[in-house]
C-alpha positions as CSV (number, residue, x, y, z in Angstrom):
1,M,-47.0,10.3,-63.3
2,I,-44.4,12.4,-65.1
3,K,-41.3,11.1,-66.8
4,E,-38.6,12.4,-69.1
5,L,-38.6,10.9,-72.6
6,N,-35.8,10.0,-75.0
7,S,-38.1,9.2,-78.0
8,I,-41.3,10.5,-79.4
9,D,-41.8,7.8,-82.1
10,C,-45.0,6.6,-80.6
11,Y,-46.5,10.1,-80.0
12,M,-46.5,11.5,-83.6
13,D,-50.3,11.2,-83.8
14,Y,-50.8,12.8,-80.4
15,I,-48.6,15.8,-81.3
16,K,-50.6,16.4,-84.5
17,K,-53.9,16.0,-82.8
18,I,-53.2,18.5,-80.1
19,N,-51.4,21.0,-82.3
20,E,-54.2,21.1,-84.8
21,D,-56.6,22.2,-82.2
22,P,-56.7,26.1,-82.5
23,L,-57.1,26.5,-78.8
24,F,-53.9,24.5,-78.0
25,S,-51.7,24.9,-81.1
26,N,-48.1,26.1,-80.6
27,P,-47.8,29.6,-82.3
28,S,-44.0,29.3,-82.8
29,Y,-44.4,26.6,-85.4
30,S,-46.0,26.9,-88.9
31,N,-47.3,23.3,-88.8
32,S,-47.2,20.0,-86.9
33,D,-44.4,18.6,-89.0
34,E,-42.2,21.5,-88.0
35,L,-43.1,21.0,-84.4
36,I,-42.3,17.3,-84.6
37,S,-38.9,18.1,-86.1
38,S,-38.2,20.4,-83.1
39,F,-39.0,17.5,-80.7
40,Q,-36.8,15.1,-82.6
41,K,-33.9,17.5,-82.6
42,A,-34.3,18.1,-78.9
43,I,-33.5,14.4,-78.2
44,N,-29.9,15.0,-79.0
45,R,-29.5,18.3,-77.2
46,P,-28.4,18.1,-73.6
47,D,-30.2,21.2,-72.4
48,D,-33.5,20.2,-74.0
49,H,-35.9,18.0,-72.0
50,I,-39.1,16.3,-73.1
51,F,-41.6,15.5,-70.4
52,G,-44.6,13.2,-70.7
53,I,-47.5,13.4,-68.3
54,Y,-49.6,10.2,-67.8
55,E,-52.9,9.3,-66.2
56,D,-53.6,5.6,-65.9
57,D,-50.8,4.9,-68.4
58,E,-52.4,7.3,-71.0
59,L,-50.4,10.3,-72.2
60,T,-52.2,13.5,-71.3
61,G,-49.4,16.0,-71.8
62,L,-46.2,16.4,-73.8
63,F,-43.9,19.3,-72.9
64,L,-40.5,20.4,-74.4
65,L,-38.4,22.7,-72.2
66,L,-34.9,24.2,-72.5
67,I,-33.3,24.0,-69.0
68,K,-30.0,25.6,-68.1
69,E,-29.2,24.1,-64.8
70,E,-26.1,26.2,-64.1
71,E,-27.9,29.4,-64.8
72,K,-31.2,28.5,-63.1
73,Y,-33.1,29.3,-66.3
74,M,-35.7,27.4,-68.3
75,E,-37.9,28.2,-71.3
76,M,-40.9,26.3,-72.5
77,I,-40.4,25.6,-76.2
78,A,-43.6,23.6,-76.8
79,C,-46.6,22.5,-74.7
80,L,-49.2,20.0,-75.8
81,S,-52.1,19.1,-73.6
82,Q,-55.9,19.6,-73.4
83,K,-56.1,18.8,-69.7
84,K,-55.5,21.2,-66.8
85,S,-54.5,18.3,-64.6
86,A,-51.5,17.7,-66.9
87,Y,-50.4,21.3,-66.7
88,K,-50.8,21.2,-62.9
89,K,-48.6,18.1,-62.6
90,L,-45.9,19.7,-64.7
91,F,-45.9,22.8,-62.6
92,D,-45.8,20.8,-59.4
93,Y,-42.8,18.9,-60.8
94,L,-41.0,22.1,-61.8
95,Q,-41.6,23.7,-58.4
96,M,-40.3,20.6,-56.7
97,N,-37.2,20.1,-58.9
98,Y,-36.2,23.6,-60.0
99,P,-36.7,26.0,-57.1
100,G,-35.3,29.5,-57.7
101,F,-35.3,29.1,-61.5
102,Q,-36.6,31.8,-63.9
103,A,-39.1,30.2,-66.2
104,D,-40.2,31.8,-69.5
105,F,-43.4,30.6,-71.3
106,V,-44.4,31.5,-74.9
107,F,-47.8,30.1,-75.6
108,N,-51.1,30.4,-77.5
109,P,-53.2,33.1,-75.8
110,K,-56.3,31.0,-76.3
111,N,-54.8,28.3,-74.1
112,N,-56.8,29.2,-71.0
113,L,-55.7,26.1,-69.1
114,L,-52.1,27.2,-69.1
115,R,-53.1,30.8,-68.6
116,S,-55.2,30.1,-65.5
117,I,-52.3,28.2,-63.8
118,L,-49.8,31.0,-64.6
119,I,-52.3,33.5,-63.1
120,E,-52.6,31.3,-60.0
121,K,-48.8,31.3,-59.8
122,E,-48.8,35.2,-59.9
123,A,-46.6,35.1,-63.1
124,S,-45.7,38.3,-65.0
125,F,-47.5,38.7,-68.4
126,D,-46.2,40.6,-71.4
127,T,-48.3,42.2,-74.0
128,E,-49.9,39.8,-76.5
129,Q,-48.0,39.6,-79.7
130,Q,-49.0,39.3,-83.3
131,K,-47.1,36.7,-85.4
132,M,-46.0,37.8,-88.8
133,L,-44.5,35.5,-91.6
134,L,-42.2,36.5,-94.4
135,R,-43.9,36.0,-97.7
136,D,-42.1,34.7,-100.9
137,G,-40.4,37.4,-103.0
138,Q,-37.8,40.0,-102.3
139,V,-37.9,43.7,-101.4
140,Y,-34.8,45.6,-102.3
141,V,-33.2,47.6,-99.4
142,D,-29.8,49.3,-99.4
143,T,-28.0,47.5,-96.5
144,S,-24.7,49.5,-96.6
145,G,-23.4,50.0,-93.1
146,I,-24.6,46.6,-91.9
147,E,-22.0,44.0,-90.9
148,A,-21.9,40.6,-89.3
149,L,-20.6,40.5,-85.7
150,S,-16.8,40.3,-85.6
151,E,-14.1,40.6,-82.9
152,R,-13.5,44.1,-84.2
153,Y,-16.8,45.4,-82.9
154,M,-17.4,42.8,-80.1
155,D,-16.8,45.2,-77.2
156,Q,-19.1,47.9,-78.6
157,Y,-21.8,45.3,-79.2
158,I,-21.5,44.0,-75.6
159,D,-21.6,47.6,-74.2
160,M,-24.8,48.6,-76.0
161,H,-26.7,45.3,-75.7
162,D,-29.8,44.9,-73.6
163,R,-28.8,43.3,-70.3
164,D,-32.3,42.9,-68.9
165,R,-32.9,39.5,-70.5
166,Y,-31.5,35.9,-70.3
167,W,-29.8,36.1,-73.7
168,T,-27.2,38.7,-73.0
169,A,-24.6,39.8,-75.7
170,E,-22.0,37.4,-74.3
171,K,-24.4,34.5,-74.4
172,V,-25.6,35.3,-77.9
173,A,-22.1,35.7,-79.2
174,E,-21.0,32.4,-77.8
175,A,-24.1,30.5,-79.1
176,K,-23.1,30.6,-82.8
177,E,-25.1,27.4,-83.4
178,R,-28.2,29.2,-82.3
179,F,-27.8,32.9,-83.3
180,D,-26.5,35.2,-86.0
181,V,-25.8,38.9,-85.1
182,Y,-25.9,41.9,-87.5
183,L,-24.5,45.3,-86.6
184,A,-25.3,48.8,-87.9
185,V,-22.0,50.6,-88.1
186,C,-21.5,54.4,-88.8
187,D,-18.0,55.9,-88.8
188,E,-16.6,52.9,-87.0
189,K,-19.2,53.2,-84.3
190,V,-21.8,50.4,-83.6
191,I,-25.1,52.2,-83.5
192,G,-27.5,49.2,-83.6
193,Y,-27.7,45.4,-83.6
194,L,-30.1,42.6,-84.4
195,D,-29.9,39.1,-82.9
196,I,-31.6,36.4,-85.0
197,T,-31.9,32.6,-84.5
198,N,-30.3,30.5,-87.2
199,C,-31.1,26.9,-86.2
200,F,-34.7,26.5,-87.2
201,D,-36.6,26.1,-90.5
202,E,-38.4,29.3,-89.6
203,N,-36.0,31.7,-87.8
204,E,-36.9,34.7,-85.7
205,P,-35.3,38.1,-84.8
206,Y,-34.8,37.8,-81.1
207,D,-33.6,41.4,-80.2
208,I,-33.2,44.6,-82.3
209,M,-32.0,48.0,-81.0
210,V,-30.8,51.2,-82.6
211,L,-29.3,54.1,-80.5
212,E,-31.8,56.8,-80.0
213,A,-29.7,59.5,-81.8
214,Y,-29.9,57.3,-85.0
215,R,-33.5,56.3,-85.0
216,G,-35.8,57.4,-87.8
217,Q,-32.9,57.1,-90.3
218,G,-33.7,53.7,-91.6
219,W,-31.2,51.7,-89.7
220,G,-33.7,49.2,-88.2
221,R,-35.0,48.6,-91.7
222,K,-31.4,48.0,-92.9
223,L,-30.7,45.5,-90.1
224,L,-33.8,43.5,-90.7
225,A,-33.3,43.5,-94.5
226,A,-29.8,42.1,-94.0
227,A,-31.0,39.4,-91.7
228,I,-33.7,38.4,-94.2
229,E,-31.1,37.9,-96.9
230,G,-28.6,36.2,-94.6
231,N,-31.3,33.8,-93.5
232,R,-32.5,32.6,-97.0
233,P,-33.5,30.1,-98.1
234,K,-35.0,29.4,-94.6
235,G,-38.3,31.0,-93.6
236,M,-38.6,33.8,-91.1
237,M,-41.2,34.9,-88.6
238,L,-41.4,37.6,-86.0
239,Q,-43.5,38.7,-83.1
240,V,-44.7,42.3,-82.6
241,D,-46.9,43.8,-79.9
242,V,-50.5,43.8,-81.2
243,D,-50.8,47.5,-80.5
244,N,-47.6,48.6,-82.2
245,A,-49.0,49.9,-85.5
246,A,-45.8,51.6,-86.6
247,A,-43.7,48.4,-86.3
248,I,-46.4,46.3,-88.1
249,R,-46.3,48.8,-91.0
250,L,-42.5,48.5,-91.2
251,Y,-42.6,44.7,-91.3
252,E,-45.3,44.7,-93.9
253,S,-43.2,47.0,-96.1
254,L,-40.4,44.3,-95.9
255,G,-42.6,41.5,-97.0
256,F,-44.1,40.2,-93.8
257,A,-47.8,39.4,-93.4
258,K,-49.9,38.9,-90.3
259,A,-50.4,35.2,-89.5
260,E,-54.0,35.3,-88.3
261,G,-54.8,33.1,-85.4
262,R,-51.1,32.7,-84.5
263,N,-50.7,35.2,-81.8
264,S,-48.6,34.4,-78.7
265,Q,-48.2,35.4,-75.1
266,T,-45.0,35.6,-73.2
267,V,-45.0,35.0,-69.4
268,N,-42.3,34.9,-66.8
269,W,-42.6,32.8,-63.6
270,M,-39.9,32.9,-60.9
271,I,-40.2,29.5,-59.4
272,P,-40.4,29.9,-55.6
273,A,-37.1,28.9,-53.9
C-alpha cells in the first residue's frame, strides 16, 4: 500500500535509521536532522509530496518528491528504503498516476536497489558526482564586476541561460524563495551567471556559466566567491563530476573540501505516457 502523508512525527526514528546506513543515506544532506527538517518543511509546500510505502501496516519506504503537475515534472528530493519492493511500488504508482512526466532522481550511488530499477526502466544516467563542502574560514577574492540579478540585466540573463534543463532562466528568476542569481558584468554586458539555492541550511550552486570568450580570466571564481559571501552564515555544498580535476582544484582553492562517501548520481526517467 502507498499513501501520501501530512505528518512525519511518528517516523523520526525510521528516517534516522535508514539515513545512517551508508548504502542508503541521502547525499544531499549533511545529517539526519537536516533531512528531517526538509521533510517537515515539505508538509507546508503544495508542490512537495511525502509518500509512505507499507507492507502489512509496517512502513518500508519513505519518499519526498517535488511534483509540478502543470509542467509534467517531478524531482526526487529524498528516498528512504532498504527494500526493493518499496521502490518497485513507488515506481508502479508514479507510472500509473504521472504518465508523460519527466522525473529526475539524485541519489546515493551505493543504493543498488534504486539503481537496478532505474536501469530496468531504461533511465538516463549522468556521470557520478563528488560532493564538496565549504569549510569554515574565508578566502579573499576580488568580486568586482559581480552583481545580483536585476531588471536591468534580465533580458541578457535569459538570452544566455542554459535552456536544456527544467530550471530555465525565467523559472529561476520567478522562484525568489528558492534561488539567488549572480551575474558577471563587463562593460554593461552579461558574460556569465550563477544560480544558487537560498532556502536550505546548506545551499548549492545549481548552474554556472561564463561565455567562452571570457573563460580563463577568473570570472567563474568571482561568481562563486560572491555566492559564498551572499550565502553566509548558511552552509554551502556543491557537486562536481568525479573526473573533473580542474574544477575540483578550483573549488578547493575557495575553501571547499571533498565529502568522502557523499557522492551522488543524477538520473532522468521519462515516465511512459
